[in-house]
N, C-alpha and C positions, 0 to 999 in steps of 0.2 A: 400690240403694245403689251409689255410684260405685266401680268396681273390684271388686265382689264376686266376679266371675268369676275374678280372679287369686287371691283368697283360697281359693275353692273348689278351683281347680286345684292350688294348693300343698298344702292339707290332704289331698286325695284322693291325690295322688302320694306324699306322705310316709306317710300312714296305710296305704294298700294295700301299699306296699313293706315298711314296717317290720313290720306286723302279719302279712304272709304268711310272714315268716321263721319265725314261731312254729310252723307246721306244715311249711313246706318244708325247712328245715334238717334237722330229725329224719327227714323222709322220704327226703332225699337220703343221709343217713347210713345208714338202713336198707337202701337200695338199693346201698349201698357204692359210690356215685358219688364217690369220693374223688380228689383231685389226686395225680398221680404226679410226684415231684420228681426232676429230673435230677441225676446225680452230679457234673456240671460246675459246678453252682451252689455258692453258699456252703454250707458243711457244715452250719451250724445250720438251714438250710432243711429238712433232713431231718426236723426235728421237726414239720414241717407236713405230712408225708406222710399221706394219707388224709383231710385236711380236705375236707369236701364242696365240689364245684365245681358249675358251672351255676347258681349262685346269682343270676345276672343275670336269671333268669326273674322274680325279685321286682320289680325296677324296670321291666322290660319291661311287666309287668301294670299296675304303678302309673302309669307315664307314659302309656301308651296310653289307659287309662280316664280319667285326669285331663285329657288333652288333649281327648278327646271331650266329657266333661261340661263342662269350662271353656268350650269353644267354644259348646256349646248354651246354657249359662247366659248367655254374653255376648249371643247373638243374642235370647234370650227377653227379657232385661232391657233390650235396646236400648241398652246402654251400650257403644256400638261406633262410634267414629269414627276410620276408618283414613285413611291418606294417599290423597288423590284420584287420584294417579297410580300407585298400587299395583296392578298388574295380576295377576289370577289369585291373589288372596289365599287363598281356600279351597283351591284346587288346590295351592298351595305347602305348605300344612299336610298335606293328604291324601297327596301324592306323597312328601313328606319322611318321614312316618310309615311309608308302605309301604316306602320304601327302608330305613329303619332296621330294620323288622321282617324284611325279607328278609336283611339282614346278620346279624341275630340268629339267624335260622333256619339260615343257613350256619354260624355259630358253634356252634349247638346240635348240628348234625350232626357237626362236627369234635370237639366235646367228647364226644359219645356214642360215637364211634368210639374215642376215647382211653380212656374208662372201660370200654368193652366189651372192649377188647384189653389193658387194664391197662398201657398204655405212654403215653409223652408225645408220641406221633406220631399225628395224625388224618389228615386229608385231605392229599394231597400239595401241594406249593407250586404246581404247575401247575393243579391242580384248583381250589385257592383263588383264584388269580389269575383264572382263566376266569370263575368265578361272580361274583367281585367286579366285574370289568369289565362283565359282563352286567347286573348290578344298577345300576351307575352309568349305563349307557346307558338302561336302562328309566326311571330317575329323570329323566334329562335329556330323554328323548323325551316323558315326561309333561308336564314344564314347557313344552316347546316347543308341544305340542298345546294347552296352556292359554293360549297367547299370550305366555308368558314367554320371549321370543326375543332379547332384547338381547344383543349380543356385546361390549358395553362393560364393561370392568372398572375399578374404582376402586383406585388404588394409594395406601395411606396416606401422607399428607403430600406426595405428588407430583402427583397429578392422575388424569386418565382416559386410557384407551387402548382403541381398538377392535381387538380381535383377529380380527374376521371369522370365517371358517370354522375358523380355529385354535382358536377358543374351545372348541368341543365336545370335541375330543381332549384338550386341555389340562385342561378341566374334569373329564373322566373320570379323568385321571391324578391330579389333586388329590384327588378323592374317594377313589380307591383308596389313594393314599398316606397321606391323613389317617386313614382307617379303620385301616390297618395300623399307623400310628404310635400311635394310641390303644391298640391291642392290645399293642404293645411296652411301653407305659407301665404296663400291669397286671402288675407283677412283684413287688410287696411289698404288705403289708397296708395297705389304705386309700388307696393312692397314686392310682390311676386315678379312683376315685370322688371323691376330694378335689380333684384338679386339674380334673376335669370340672365339679364344682360351681362352682368359681371361674370357669371359662370360661363356664358357663351364666349366672352373675350378670352378667358383662360383656355378654352377649348380651341380657339383660333390660334393662339400662340403654340399650344401643344401640337396641333395638326401641322403647323408650319415646321416646327422642329423635326417632326417625324416624317415630313414630306408626304403627308396624307391629304393632298389637295382636295379630294372629293369631300372629305369631312370638314375642310376648311370652308367650303361653299356653304355647307349646312350651318356651321357655327356662325359664319358671317351673316347669313340670312336670319338666324335666330336673334343675334345681337341687334341688327338693324330693325327687325320686326318689333322687338321690345321697345326700342327708342320711339318708333312711330306710334305704338300703343300708348306710351307714356305721355304723348301730346294730349290724349284724352283722359288718361287714367291717373295722372299725377295729382296730388292733393290741391284743391278739392276735385274728386273724380266726377267726370261727366258720364262715365260708363264704367261698369265692372266687366271683367273678363268672363266671370261665371265659371262653372265646371267645364264648360265648352272650351275655354281657354286654358285653364290651369292643367287640365288632364292632357291637353295637346302639348303644352310646354314640357310637362313631365316626360311625355313620349319622345320629344326631340332631344331632351337632355340624355335620356337613356340611349337613344340612337347614337349620339355622340360618344358616350361612354363605351358602349359596346362596339361601335364603328371604329374607334381608334384602338380597340383592344385593351382598354384600360378601365374596366368596369369598377374595380376597387377604388380607383381614384375619385369616384363619386363621393367618397367619405371626406375628401379634402375639398374638392371644388364645390360640392353641395353641403358643406358644413352647416350652413343655415337650415337647409332642408332637414338634415339629421337632427339638429337640435330642436326644430319645431316639432318633428314627429316624436322624438323622445320625451319632450315636455308633456305632450298629450298623453302618451302611454304612462308616464310616471304619475301624472295627475289622477288618472283613472285608478291605477294600482294603489296609490296612497289613499285615495278617497274610500276605496272598498275595504282596505286593510285597517284603516283607522275609524271606520264607522261614520264617515262623513266629513272628515277634516280635509283641507286642501293644502297641497304643497305649494302651489302658486295661486295668486289671486284669481287668475283665469288662465286657461290653456286654449290654444297653443301660446307659446311664451311671448309672442309680440303683444298679446293682450295683457299679459302680466305687467309689461313695462308701460303699456298704455294706461293701466289703472294705477300705476306708480307715479304718473305724472308726466311721462314722456309724450311729446307731441308726435303725431304720425310722421312728420318730416324727419324728426330726429331718429325715430326707429328705423325708417327707410335708409337714412344715411349710415347709421351704425351697422346695421345688418349687411348693407352693401359692402362697407369696409371690411367686415369679418369675412365675407365671401371673397373679397379681393386677397386677404391674407391666405385663405385656404387655397385659392387658385394659384397664388404665387408659390406656395409650398408644393403644389402639384407640378407646376412648371419646373421648379428646382429639382424635383425627383426625376422628372423626364430628362433633364440636362445631365444628371448623374448617370442615368441609364445609358446615354449616348457616349459617355466618356470611355 
């Protein structure tokens, strides 16, 4: 059946993620792996104190199993016609999943230290940065070894530019920055999963347009896994994804961006991630340069809107809509490339 592999991928990612919560959420609660809420946050967030964290394990399992089964199903059914110039298709999927899993493992370690010490600090910033850079380098080295060595990047609506040797350090910076930006977006119930779902749908469309079916499997698994997680994470959340989940999601998003050969398109598809990260950077810079004044009521910016009276549901809806607009712009840019 034409496209059965996408249906299989979606069903497995959603099913494994949603069903695993039936036993994982109570298990995390019994272990008392609850989130510690900072005093500097919105006061009403204190009601979330103790909500189980590390729930990202649910969609990590779902997405990895779905990608593997979906890929095998596509090969067996021979329903597989990819772009003839697409180099290292299987390797892009493999190294992308390895990168995401390593980021997830780093997040798991960070979360475990937090819950073990009953505080909201895990690994130090320097430790996180070191391991994140190492993971990015491993991923880029894997792609290079598979023959994915082009240093040309496509800038939406503008054209192409060959970065030469600068490509690799800049690519590592983009990966680390994007993963941390996704992590910053995970601040209220359902936000990171909802925004990432919309971003994944955009990548699904782009992968279809470019005939990159391998990446379509990854994007489909990501989208369905996010929906499965929202069964447990939508307001009011019964579980949080933790750094375990948010760093993994960031890894998958980067795998899709680089796997499709469109890393710069992250600026459009991940527009909310970009804004979240920039708001945090601007807040710190403004605070230091003005001797303690704040540009926003609180950063990242979703907390600013929360303190301005927006409900968590409204923030999720608006930020998801903005992501949809950015994703739509990215899809349109790809359509223009194909003309």
